[in-house]
C-alpha positions as CSV (number, residue, x, y, z in Angstrom):
1,X,7.4,12.2,-21.4
2,X,10.5,11.4,-19.4
3,X,10.4,11.3,-15.6
4,X,12.5,14.5,-15.3
5,X,10.0,16.6,-17.2
6,X,7.1,14.9,-15.4
7,X,8.6,15.8,-12.0
8,X,9.1,19.4,-13.0
9,X,5.4,19.7,-13.7
10,X,4.6,18.2,-10.3
11,X,7.1,20.4,-8.5
12,X,5.5,23.6,-10.1
13,X,2.1,22.4,-9.1
14,X,3.3,21.7,-5.6
15,X,4.8,25.1,-5.2
16,X,1.6,26.7,-6.4
17,X,-0.3,24.7,-3.8
18,X,2.1,25.9,-1.0
19,X,1.5,29.5,-1.9
20,X,-2.2,29.1,-1.2
21,X,-1.7,26.8,1.8
22,X,0.2,29.4,3.8
23,X,1.5,28.0,7.0
24,X,-0.8,24.9,7.1
25,X,1.0,21.7,8.1
26,X,2.0,19.2,5.5
27,X,-0.5,16.5,4.8
28,X,0.5,13.0,5.8
29,X,0.8,9.6,4.3
30,X,1.7,6.3,5.9
31,X,3.4,4.0,3.4
32,X,2.5,0.3,3.9
33,X,3.7,-2.6,1.7
34,X,1.8,-5.9,1.0
35,X,2.9,-9.3,-0.2
36,X,6.3,-9.6,1.5
37,X,8.5,-11.3,0.5
38,X,7.4,-12.1,-3.1
39,X,5.0,-10.2,-5.3
40,X,4.3,-10.5,-9.1
41,X,6.8,-11.2,-11.9
42,X,10.5,-10.5,-11.8
43,X,12.6,-9.1,-14.6
44,X,15.5,-11.2,-15.8
45,X,18.4,-11.0,-13.3
46,X,16.3,-9.6,-10.5
47,X,15.8,-11.3,-7.0
48,X,13.3,-10.8,-4.3
49,X,16.0,-9.8,-1.9
50,X,17.4,-7.2,-4.2
51,X,13.9,-5.7,-4.7
52,X,13.5,-5.5,-0.9
53,X,16.8,-3.8,-0.5
54,X,15.9,-1.2,-3.2
55,X,12.7,-0.5,-1.4
56,X,14.5,-0.2,2.0
57,X,17.3,2.0,0.5
58,X,14.8,4.4,-1.1
59,X,12.8,4.7,2.1
60,X,15.9,5.2,4.2
61,X,17.2,7.8,1.8
62,X,14.0,9.8,2.1
63,X,14.0,9.4,5.9
64,X,10.6,7.7,6.1
65,X,9.6,6.5,9.5
66,X,9.2,2.8,10.2
67,X,7.0,1.3,7.5
68,X,4.9,-1.9,7.9
69,X,5.4,-4.8,5.5
70,X,2.5,-7.3,5.4
71,X,3.7,-10.9,5.0
72,X,2.3,-13.9,3.1
73,X,4.3,-16.7,4.6
74,X,3.5,-19.1,1.8
75,X,6.0,-17.3,-0.4
76,X,8.8,-18.6,1.8
77,X,7.8,-22.2,0.8
78,X,7.2,-21.4,-2.9
79,X,10.4,-19.3,-3.2
80,X,12.7,-20.1,-0.3
81,X,15.3,-17.7,-1.6
82,X,12.9,-14.8,-0.9
83,X,12.9,-15.3,2.9
84,X,16.0,-13.1,3.6
85,X,13.9,-10.1,2.5
86,X,12.0,-10.4,5.8
87,X,15.3,-10.3,7.8
88,X,16.5,-7.3,5.8
89,X,13.2,-5.5,6.5
90,X,13.5,-6.0,10.2
91,X,17.2,-5.2,10.3
92,X,16.3,-1.9,8.7
93,X,14.0,-1.2,11.7
94,X,10.8,-1.7,9.7
95,X,7.9,-3.7,11.3
96,X,6.0,-6.7,9.9
97,X,2.3,-7.4,9.9
98,X,-0.1,-10.3,9.0
99,X,-1.5,-10.6,5.4
100,X,-2.6,-14.2,6.0
101,X,-0.4,-17.2,5.1
102,X,-1.7,-17.8,1.5
103,X,-3.3,-14.4,0.8
104,X,-6.7,-16.0,1.3
105,X,-9.8,-14.1,0.2
106,X,-12.3,-13.9,3.0
107,X,-15.1,-13.2,0.6
108,X,-14.8,-16.5,-1.1
109,X,-13.3,-18.7,1.7
110,X,-15.1,-20.0,4.7
111,X,-14.5,-18.1,7.9
112,X,-12.9,-21.1,9.6
113,X,-10.4,-21.6,6.7
114,X,-9.6,-17.9,6.7
115,X,-9.0,-17.8,10.4
116,X,-6.7,-20.8,10.1
117,X,-4.8,-19.0,7.3
118,X,-4.3,-15.9,9.5
119,X,-3.0,-18.0,12.4
120,X,-0.8,-20.2,10.2
121,X,1.1,-17.0,9.3
122,X,1.9,-16.1,12.9
123,X,5.0,-18.3,13.4
124,X,7.0,-16.6,10.7
125,X,6.0,-13.2,12.1
126,X,7.2,-14.3,15.5
127,X,10.4,-15.5,13.9
128,X,11.3,-12.2,12.4
129,X,9.3,-9.5,14.1
130,X,11.1,-9.7,17.4
131,X,9.6,-7.4,20.0
132,X,7.9,-5.2,17.4
133,X,4.1,-5.1,17.2
134,X,3.1,-7.6,14.4
135,X,-0.6,-7.7,15.5
136,X,-1.7,-5.7,12.5
137,X,-3.9,-7.4,9.8
138,X,-4.2,-6.3,6.2
139,X,-7.1,-8.1,4.7
140,X,-6.0,-9.9,1.5
141,X,-7.8,-8.3,-1.5
142,X,-9.2,-5.9,1.1
143,X,-11.9,-8.5,1.4
144,X,-13.6,-8.2,4.8
145,X,-16.4,-10.8,4.3
146,X,-19.2,-11.1,1.8
147,X,-21.9,-11.0,4.4
148,X,-22.4,-8.7,7.5
149,X,-22.4,-11.8,9.6
150,X,-19.0,-13.0,8.3
151,X,-17.5,-9.6,8.5
152,X,-18.6,-9.2,12.2
153,X,-17.4,-12.7,13.1
154,X,-14.0,-12.0,11.4
155,X,-13.7,-8.8,13.5
156,X,-14.5,-10.7,16.6
157,X,-11.8,-13.2,15.8
158,X,-9.3,-10.4,15.2
159,X,-10.2,-8.7,18.5
160,X,-9.8,-12.0,20.3
161,X,-6.3,-12.3,18.9
162,X,-5.4,-8.7,19.6
163,X,-5.2,-7.5,16.0
164,X,-5.7,-4.1,14.7
165,X,-6.7,-3.6,11.1
166,X,-4.5,-1.8,8.6
167,X,-7.0,0.2,6.6
168,X,-6.4,1.7,3.1
169,X,-7.3,5.2,2.2
170,X,-4.9,5.7,-0.7
171,X,-4.1,3.3,-3.5
172,X,-3.5,3.7,-7.2
173,X,-3.2,0.1,-8.2
174,X,0.6,0.1,-8.3
175,X,0.6,-3.7,-8.7
176,X,-0.7,-3.4,-12.3
177,X,2.7,-2.2,-13.6
178,X,4.9,-5.0,-12.2
179,X,4.2,-7.7,-14.8
180,X,4.4,-5.3,-17.8
181,X,7.7,-4.0,-16.5
182,X,9.2,-7.6,-16.3
183,X,8.1,-8.2,-19.9
184,X,9.6,-4.9,-21.1
185,X,12.9,-5.5,-19.3
186,X,13.1,-9.0,-20.9
187,X,12.7,-7.3,-24.3
188,X,15.0,-4.4,-23.5
189,X,12.3,-2.0,-24.6
190,X,13.4,1.2,-23.0
191,X,10.7,3.3,-24.8
192,X,8.0,1.1,-23.3
193,X,9.5,1.3,-19.9
194,X,9.4,5.1,-20.1
195,X,5.7,4.9,-20.9
196,X,5.2,2.7,-17.9
197,X,7.1,5.2,-15.7
198,X,5.1,8.2,-16.8
199,X,1.7,6.4,-16.6
200,X,2.6,5.1,-13.1
201,X,3.3,8.6,-11.8
202,X,0.3,10.0,-13.5
203,X,-1.9,7.4,-11.8
204,X,-0.4,8.2,-8.4
205,X,-0.9,11.9,-8.9
206,X,-4.5,11.5,-10.0
207,X,-5.2,9.2,-7.1
208,X,-4.0,11.9,-4.6
209,X,-6.4,14.4,-6.1
210,X,-9.2,11.8,-5.9
211,X,-8.6,10.8,-2.3
212,X,-8.2,14.4,-1.1
213,X,-11.4,15.4,-2.8
214,X,-13.3,12.6,-1.0
215,X,-11.7,13.5,2.4
216,X,-12.7,17.1,2.0
217,X,-16.2,16.2,0.9
218,X,-16.6,14.0,4.0
219,X,-14.7,16.0,6.7
220,X,-13.9,19.4,5.2
221,X,-10.2,18.6,5.5
222,X,-7.5,16.0,4.7
223,X,-6.9,13.1,7.0
224,X,-3.7,11.1,7.3
225,X,-3.8,8.7,4.5
226,X,-2.7,5.0,4.6
227,X,-1.1,4.1,1.3
228,X,-1.3,0.6,0.0
229,X,1.8,-0.6,-2.0
230,X,3.2,-3.9,-3.2
231,X,6.7,-5.2,-3.1
232,X,7.1,-5.5,-6.9
233,X,10.1,-4.9,-9.1
234,X,8.7,-1.9,-10.8
235,X,7.6,-0.4,-7.5
236,X,11.2,-0.7,-6.3
237,X,12.4,0.9,-9.6
238,X,10.0,3.8,-9.2
239,X,10.0,4.4,-5.4
240,X,12.4,7.3,-5.3
241,X,10.3,9.1,-7.9
242,X,7.1,8.2,-6.2
243,X,8.3,9.5,-2.8
244,X,9.4,12.7,-4.6
245,X,5.9,13.1,-6.1
246,X,4.3,13.0,-2.7
247,X,6.8,15.4,-1.3
248,X,6.3,17.8,-4.1
249,X,2.5,17.7,-3.5
250,X,3.2,18.8,0.1
251,X,3.0,15.5,2.0
252,X,5.0,14.4,4.9
253,X,5.3,10.8,6.1
254,X,4.1,9.2,9.3
255,X,3.8,5.7,10.7
256,X,0.7,3.5,10.3
257,X,0.1,3.9,14.0
258,X,0.2,7.7,13.8
259,X,-2.1,7.8,10.7
260,X,-4.7,5.6,12.4
261,X,-5.0,7.9,15.4
262,X,-7.4,9.9,13.2
263,X,-11.0,9.3,14.2
264,X,-11.8,7.9,10.7
265,X,-9.8,4.7,11.6
266,X,-11.4,4.2,15.0
267,X,-13.2,0.9,14.1
268,X,-10.1,-0.4,12.4
269,X,-8.1,0.1,15.6
270,X,-10.8,-1.6,17.7
271,X,-12.4,-4.6,16.0
272,X,-14.8,-5.0,19.0
273,X,-16.6,-1.9,17.6
274,X,-19.3,-2.2,14.9
275,X,-17.7,-2.2,11.5
276,X,-17.6,1.2,10.0
277,X,-16.4,2.3,6.5
278,X,-12.7,2.0,6.3
279,X,-12.4,3.0,2.6
280,X,-13.2,6.6,1.7
281,X,-15.3,5.3,-1.2
282,X,-17.5,3.4,1.3
283,X,-17.8,6.4,3.5
284,X,-18.9,8.5,0.6
285,X,-21.5,5.9,-0.3
286,X,-22.7,5.6,3.3
287,X,-23.2,9.4,3.3
288,X,-25.0,9.4,0.0
289,X,-22.3,11.6,-1.6
290,X,-21.3,11.4,-5.2
291,X,-17.7,10.3,-6.0
292,X,-15.5,13.1,-7.3
293,X,-14.0,12.8,-10.8
294,X,-11.3,10.2,-11.0
295,X,-9.2,10.3,-14.2
296,X,-8.4,6.8,-15.5
297,X,-5.0,5.9,-16.9
298,X,-4.6,6.6,-20.6
299,X,-2.2,3.7,-21.1
300,X,-3.4,0.1,-21.0
301,X,-0.5,-1.3,-19.2
302,X,-1.6,-4.9,-19.8
303,X,-1.0,-4.4,-23.5
304,X,2.6,-3.1,-23.1
305,X,5.4,-5.4,-24.3
306,X,3.1,-8.2,-25.4
C-alpha cells in the first residue's frame, strides 16, 4: 500500500470522527525528540545535520510550536560532525533538554553514576540552549529506577537541580524503523521501503487509538499527549506524513510545557512530590483496569532488507 492511499484512508476516518465530535476542540500532542544529535544507523550519503534539518523543516512547514530535543552529549565526541545539529535546532527556535550524557540506564547503573551522567551533560546544554529552559529531563530508556528507593532519590536529585520530567504518554516505537531503512536504502530496495512506510504509519495510527482508549478509561476524556520520537533518518523521511496523520485524526500541536499543565503530569512537573504513574499503562495498572486492545505490527521490520 502506498502512502497516498494510506493517507486517504486516514483522512476519511478523521472526517468521520469530526462529524461525531461536533464543535469539540482538537485533541493535542506535544512532539518531543530524543537522542540529539545522533540516533541509530544512517543510510549511505546521509548526515546527522541533514537529518536534523529535515526534521526542523517539516515541523516548521506544519507550524508546530517550539519542540524539545533531548540531548546525549556523548554523541558530539563519538561523531563530532553531528554537533551542528544542536545549533540548527536552537537557531530554529526549538529548545533543548537533558537526556543524560551517555544515555545511561538508571535501572542498571548506580544512582551516583547516573547523577554524574546527568550533570556531565549540562555544559553542552548551557553552550547551545542560551536563555531557553533546558531543565527538563527525559529518562533514558524511560528507566526511573529499579527500586522505590532509587526512584525517590533520583527525583530528589532532579528537584534539587531544578529539573522537571518530560513524561511520555504516546509512543509507537518509531526507533525500530531506522536501521531497516538504512539497510534498504543501501540496497536501493524501494519496494521494501514502501513496506516500511506503510507499517510505520499503521503503527502510529494504532498507537493513537490505544492511548486514547486508555485516557478515556482513566479520565473519561483525552489528555494532552506527550509524544516520544527519535532523531533517526527514517523519522526524518516520514515526518511530513506522520504530522499529516495526526492532523487527519483531529489533533493539534502544543508545547511540552502546555501539555504537562494537565493534572496527570503533576508529579512530573514537581519531583518533590511522591512519584505517580507517568505512563498511561502504569496508571491503568494502578487502577486495576485492563489494557485496551493494542494491535501489533504485521511486518517484522527487523527482517526487512537482511
